[in-house]
N, C-alpha and C positions, 0 to 999 in steps of 0.2 A: 976292700968294700970299694978302695978306689978304682978298681978295674972295672966296675958296673958303672953302665949307665942310666939313669933315673929310671928309663923304660925297661931294660933285663934286670934292674930291683926291684919295681914293679911285679916282671912277670914273676920271680923269684918269691916272691911276696905271697903272690895269689896260687904260686903250687903248694905252698908250704902250708898257707891255710883251707885250700881246698884238701891238702892229704891230711890236715891236723880233723877236719869237718867230716869226708868222707870216708877216710882211709887212702884213697888213690886216683891220679888224675892221669887223663893220656891227650895228647894236641885236640884233639876234637874236641873233647868236652870245656878247652881253654879255650878256644875260637870261639863256642858259642855262647862261655861265658862271658866272655870280654867283649865279642863282637868284631871280630878282628878276621882279618883274610888268614887262612893256613896256611901261607906261604910265608907272611910274617910269622905267625908260629912259629912254624919250623925253622925259620932263620935265626930268632932268639933262644929256642933252643937249643940249635948247634951251639953258637957261641956259648950259653951258659954249660955246656955239656967240655966245649974245649977249653973251657976256663976254671973248669972241674967242681961246679956247683952242682951238676944233676947229671944222671945217667937214663938212658931212655932210648929206646930202639924204634924205628918209624912206624905207627900202627900201635905200639904196646905202651905199657905203664910207664911213668914218668918216676922217678925215686931221686932225692937229694941225698947228695953226699954227707958225709959227715961236716966241711967246709960251708955246703949248702943249708945245713940243717942250723951249724952255727951263724953264718952271716943273717938268714932271713930271721932266726930270730932275734939276734941282736939289733936288727933292724925295727924290726915289731915291739922290742921292748921303746927302742926311741921315740917311735909313732906314737908309744901309749903315753910317754912323758911328753909328748908337745900338746895330746890331745887334753891329758891332765892340768897343763900348764894356760893352754886357752881356754877350757871349762870352769877350774876352777881360782885361777887369778885372772885373768881378762873377764870370766864373767860372758863367755861366746856361747849360743847356745849350742849344749849338744847336738845335735843336729849336721851344724856347721862345721862342726870340730876334725872330723875326719878327712873333712876334704881340703880344707885350709891346712891341716898339718900334715898330709901330701903334697902339697904346693911347698911349703914352708921348708920343709925336709930335701925336697930335691932342688930347689933354687939358694939354697944358700951354702957357702964353700964347706968342705968340712972341715976349717979350724973352728969357726966361729959354731956350726953347728954341735960340734962337739964338746965344747967348752959352754954352751948354751944347756945343752943334755947334760952336763956333769951339774951345771949350775941347778937345774930343774931336781935330779936327783938329791943331792945336797940338801935344797928345800923340803924333799916328799920325805928324807928319814931324817932331819934336822931334831931336835928334842923341842925348838920352838912349834910346834901344832901349828898356828895360823900367826903369823908374827903381824903387828898392829898396823905394816906398813901395805901388808898385802889385806887386810880388811879394808884400810881407808882406799885403796885401788879400788878395788871393788865397787864401793859406793861409791866413788869418783866415777867410773863407768856407766853406773847406773844413771847419776843422775847428774853428773856436768859439772858438780859443785865439791869443791873441797872439804872438808869435816871441820869444825870449829878450830883444832887442834893445827889442822896443817893449813887452813889462811892464815894463824894467826906467824907461823914458821914460814911461809913459802920463800923460798929464793934462799933462806938462811937456815937453813935446820939445823936444829941444835939437839937434833933425836926423842925427843918428849914425844911425838907422836908413832915415831917409826919405830918405837922399841917398847 
């Protein structure tokens, strides 16, 4: 994934989503749906093909290679994990999470986003369904006030409100 710019990754994800939804996609479809000039689409498709993510012929169908499918699928999962964090932990409105996640995943260095996604993935499958510290954070996000337990240990947390 490191060889794809954020712009190319967005194209790859969009191709992946469009194929999943409608079964096929052409360059002209991408141009219309993304409101991007045909020459920009053409250049992006050439790069994605050269890097081994897609196959396409001018005016023909775009298909994803195995590498393209794996890469787009991984990126889509990462994106969803970030959306879930924004929605369920930070209590951000669901209508805003997709756009915020896009900005987030393309501006954070790979090592940081990788660890962040691993942390979030861990939190999703951890046996502690909803740790108290997440509940307390959600309450704080809504009210700008600490819970009574958090207030009592603020700055010197002994784990009473977090466990």
